[in-house]
C-alpha positions as CSV (number, residue, x, y, z in Angstrom):
1,X,-26.7,58.1,-2.1
2,X,-27.0,54.4,-0.5
3,X,-22.8,53.9,-0.7
4,X,-22.4,57.4,0.4
5,X,-24.3,56.4,3.5
6,X,-22.4,53.3,3.8
7,X,-19.0,54.6,3.7
8,X,-20.3,57.4,6.2
9,X,-21.1,54.6,8.5
10,X,-18.0,53.0,8.1
11,X,-16.2,56.0,8.3
12,X,-17.5,57.0,11.7
13,X,-16.9,53.5,13.4
14,X,-13.4,53.5,12.4
15,X,-13.3,57.0,14.1
16,X,-15.0,55.8,16.9
17,X,-12.5,52.7,17.0
18,X,-9.4,54.9,16.8
19,X,-11.0,57.3,19.5
20,X,-11.1,54.2,21.8
21,X,-7.9,53.0,21.1
22,X,-6.5,56.5,22.0
23,X,-8.0,57.0,25.3
24,X,-7.6,53.5,26.3
25,X,-5.3,52.5,29.3
26,X,-3.6,50.2,27.0
27,X,-2.4,53.3,25.2
28,X,-1.4,55.1,28.2
29,X,0.5,52.1,29.1
30,X,2.5,51.7,25.9
31,X,3.4,55.5,25.9
32,X,4.4,55.8,29.3
33,X,6.2,52.5,30.0
34,X,4.5,51.8,32.9
35,X,1.6,49.7,34.2
36,X,0.2,50.6,37.6
37,X,-1.2,47.9,39.3
38,X,-3.4,48.3,42.5
39,X,-2.7,45.8,45.1
40,X,-3.6,45.4,48.9
41,X,-0.4,43.7,50.0
42,X,-2.1,41.5,52.9
43,X,-3.5,38.4,51.1
44,X,-1.2,35.3,51.4
45,X,0.0,34.0,49.1
46,X,-1.6,36.6,46.5
47,X,-0.2,39.6,47.4
48,X,2.5,40.3,50.4
49,X,4.1,43.4,51.2
50,X,7.5,43.5,52.9
51,X,7.5,47.2,54.7
52,X,11.1,46.9,55.2
53,X,12.1,46.9,52.1
54,X,8.5,48.2,50.5
55,X,8.5,45.5,48.0
56,X,6.0,42.9,47.3
57,X,5.9,39.3,46.3
58,X,3.3,36.8,46.0
59,X,1.1,34.8,42.9
60,X,-0.5,38.1,42.0
61,X,2.9,40.4,42.0
62,X,4.4,37.5,39.7
63,X,1.4,37.4,37.5
64,X,1.6,41.1,37.0
65,X,5.2,41.3,36.3
66,X,4.7,38.8,33.7
67,X,2.1,40.7,32.3
68,X,4.5,44.1,32.1
69,X,7.2,42.1,30.8
70,X,5.0,40.9,27.7
71,X,3.7,44.7,27.5
72,X,7.2,45.6,27.2
73,X,6.9,48.1,30.1
74,X,7.7,48.6,34.1
75,X,5.2,47.3,36.5
76,X,4.4,49.9,39.4
77,X,2.5,48.4,42.4
78,X,0.4,50.9,44.1
79,X,-0.6,50.5,47.5
80,X,-4.3,50.2,48.1
81,X,-6.7,48.5,50.7
82,X,-9.9,46.3,50.1
83,X,-12.4,49.4,50.5
84,X,-11.0,51.3,47.8
85,X,-9.6,48.9,45.5
86,X,-12.5,49.4,42.9
87,X,-12.7,53.2,43.5
88,X,-8.9,53.1,42.7
89,X,-9.5,51.9,39.1
90,X,-12.7,54.2,38.4
91,X,-10.6,56.8,39.3
92,X,-7.6,55.9,37.3
93,X,-5.1,55.9,40.4
94,X,-4.1,52.5,38.6
95,X,-4.7,50.5,35.4
96,X,-6.0,47.7,37.1
97,X,-5.9,45.5,40.2
98,X,-4.2,42.1,41.3
99,X,-6.7,39.1,42.2
100,X,-10.3,39.9,43.3
101,X,-13.1,37.9,44.0
102,X,-15.8,38.3,41.1
103,X,-18.8,40.0,42.7
104,X,-22.0,41.7,40.8
105,X,-21.7,44.6,43.6
106,X,-18.1,45.4,42.1
107,X,-19.3,44.9,38.7
108,X,-21.7,47.5,38.8
109,X,-18.4,50.0,39.0
110,X,-15.9,48.5,37.4
111,X,-14.9,45.8,34.6
112,X,-13.4,42.1,35.0
113,X,-10.9,40.3,33.0
114,X,-12.0,36.5,32.4
115,X,-11.1,34.3,35.6
116,X,-7.8,32.5,35.8
117,X,-8.5,31.1,39.3
118,X,-11.1,30.1,41.8
119,X,-11.7,29.7,45.4
120,X,-13.9,29.1,47.9
121,X,-14.8,30.4,51.6
122,X,-13.9,28.5,55.1
123,X,-14.1,29.4,58.7
124,X,-10.9,29.6,60.8
125,X,-10.9,29.4,65.0
126,X,-8.5,28.6,67.5
127,X,-7.5,25.0,67.8
128,X,-8.5,24.8,71.3
129,X,-12.1,25.3,70.3
130,X,-12.2,22.7,67.6
131,X,-14.8,20.6,69.9
132,X,-16.6,23.7,70.2
133,X,-17.1,24.5,66.2
134,X,-17.5,21.6,63.8
135,X,-19.4,22.8,61.3
136,X,-21.2,26.2,59.8
137,X,-24.4,26.2,62.2
138,X,-22.2,26.2,65.3
139,X,-20.8,29.8,64.3
140,X,-24.3,31.1,63.7
141,X,-25.2,31.6,67.2
142,X,-26.0,35.0,69.1
143,X,-23.0,34.2,71.6
144,X,-20.7,33.9,68.9
145,X,-18.3,36.5,67.6
146,X,-17.4,35.9,63.6
147,X,-14.9,38.6,62.3
148,X,-14.5,40.1,58.3
149,X,-12.4,42.7,57.1
150,X,-14.0,45.8,56.1
151,X,-14.4,45.8,51.9
152,X,-13.6,42.4,51.3
153,X,-16.1,39.7,49.7
154,X,-16.1,38.2,53.2
155,X,-17.6,41.4,54.7
156,X,-21.0,40.5,53.2
157,X,-20.5,37.0,53.6
158,X,-20.3,36.8,57.2
159,X,-23.6,38.6,57.4
160,X,-25.1,36.2,55.0
161,X,-23.8,33.1,56.6
162,X,-24.3,34.0,60.1
163,X,-27.5,36.2,60.5
164,X,-27.7,35.0,64.3
165,X,-23.9,35.8,65.2
166,X,-22.3,39.2,66.0
167,X,-20.2,40.7,63.6
168,X,-16.8,42.1,64.0
169,X,-15.5,44.2,61.0
170,X,-12.2,45.6,61.0
171,X,-10.4,48.1,58.7
172,X,-7.3,47.3,57.0
173,X,-4.4,47.4,58.2
174,X,-6.1,45.5,60.7
175,X,-7.0,41.8,59.8
176,X,-9.8,39.9,60.7
177,X,-7.8,37.0,61.7
178,X,-6.1,39.0,64.4
179,X,-9.1,39.3,66.1
180,X,-9.2,35.8,66.5
181,X,-5.4,35.3,67.6
182,X,-6.5,38.4,70.0
183,X,-9.6,36.3,71.4
184,X,-11.9,39.1,70.5
185,X,-13.6,37.2,67.9
186,X,-14.5,33.6,68.0
187,X,-13.9,32.9,64.3
188,X,-13.4,34.7,60.8
189,X,-13.9,33.3,57.4
190,X,-11.6,33.7,54.6
191,X,-10.7,32.1,51.4
192,X,-9.5,28.3,51.7
193,X,-6.1,29.7,49.9
194,X,-5.2,32.0,52.7
195,X,-6.7,29.8,55.3
196,X,-3.9,27.1,54.3
197,X,-1.1,29.9,54.7
198,X,-2.7,31.3,58.2
199,X,-2.6,27.9,59.6
200,X,0.7,27.1,58.5
201,X,1.8,30.3,60.0
202,X,-0.1,30.3,63.4
203,X,-0.2,26.4,64.7
204,X,-2.8,27.9,67.3
205,X,-5.5,28.4,64.4
206,X,-7.4,25.9,62.5
207,X,-9.6,25.4,59.7
208,X,-13.2,24.0,60.8
209,X,-14.0,21.0,59.0
210,X,-17.3,21.9,57.7
211,X,-19.1,19.7,55.8
212,X,-18.1,21.8,52.7
213,X,-17.0,25.3,51.8
214,X,-19.1,28.0,50.9
215,X,-19.4,30.4,48.1
216,X,-17.0,29.0,45.1
217,X,-16.1,31.9,43.9
218,X,-14.1,32.9,40.1
219,X,-11.0,35.3,40.7
220,X,-9.9,38.1,37.8
221,X,-8.5,41.4,37.7
222,X,-10.8,44.7,38.1
223,X,-10.4,46.9,35.1
224,X,-11.9,50.3,34.0
225,X,-15.4,49.0,33.1
226,X,-15.8,51.3,29.7
227,X,-12.3,50.3,28.8
228,X,-12.9,47.5,26.2
229,X,-9.6,47.7,24.1
230,X,-7.6,47.0,27.6
231,X,-10.4,44.4,28.7
232,X,-10.1,42.8,25.3
233,X,-5.9,42.8,25.7
234,X,-6.1,41.6,29.1
235,X,-8.4,38.8,28.4
236,X,-6.3,37.7,25.1
237,X,-3.0,37.6,27.4
238,X,-4.5,35.3,29.9
239,X,-5.7,32.7,27.4
240,X,-2.7,32.6,25.7
241,X,-0.7,32.0,29.2
242,X,-3.4,29.8,30.5
243,X,-3.0,27.9,27.0
244,X,0.6,27.6,27.7
245,X,0.8,26.3,31.4
246,X,1.8,29.8,33.1
247,X,-1.3,30.0,35.6
248,X,-0.7,26.0,36.4
249,X,3.1,26.6,37.1
250,X,2.6,29.8,39.1
251,X,-0.2,27.9,41.2
252,X,2.3,25.1,42.0
253,X,4.8,27.5,42.9
254,X,2.7,29.0,45.4
255,X,0.8,26.1,46.4
256,X,-2.4,27.2,45.4
257,X,-5.2,24.7,46.0
258,X,-7.6,24.5,42.9
């Protein structure tokens, strides 16, 4: 009788595993021949969309192209924005996203891969205001307006870091740095990675020489929370690629500071 119970439990476990595999995004990707990736196209140098050609380039794009190649499928980049990034995963609009900051709020609804990169938050201003803003505290004043983009990690950070300032939250496709360039905000915050690219593109802007960046944060891919089969595959792929230097090489190509 005991042996029958053990065999029954083993058969139930095997059946459960088979069902999980059948329902996994991994199975859908391999059967359909397409890996669908949600990407915003507005985060330099991670994901940048060329509207003229409707194509993408960037660190994320290279990562996902490599993942699709190793899966033996085509990659399809699905346009999304920051406020719908998570819902696109949970609704099945795409199988995963490109890089996203790890946050407890997002983790309530979606799963994460293991991290393969990290960044921190810094503030940017117009260079002409360099004598006015020299550290974090200089921007935390009632007469100062600090911008952030709706749905990003920075949307919450701007309220946390500058409780006394005014907050200007803009919705994509508008971006927070544009508010600074137009003079509608005194500062905005973003990752140190994007900050370096923005200053190179807009020499009238500068990174505030703060005593230290805030909120060092790991970066990972968003995945369906309950799909452990797909999460395991992606994590195995990341571990292998990290060991073979893929992420280091790509970081140098896109001049990421890590």
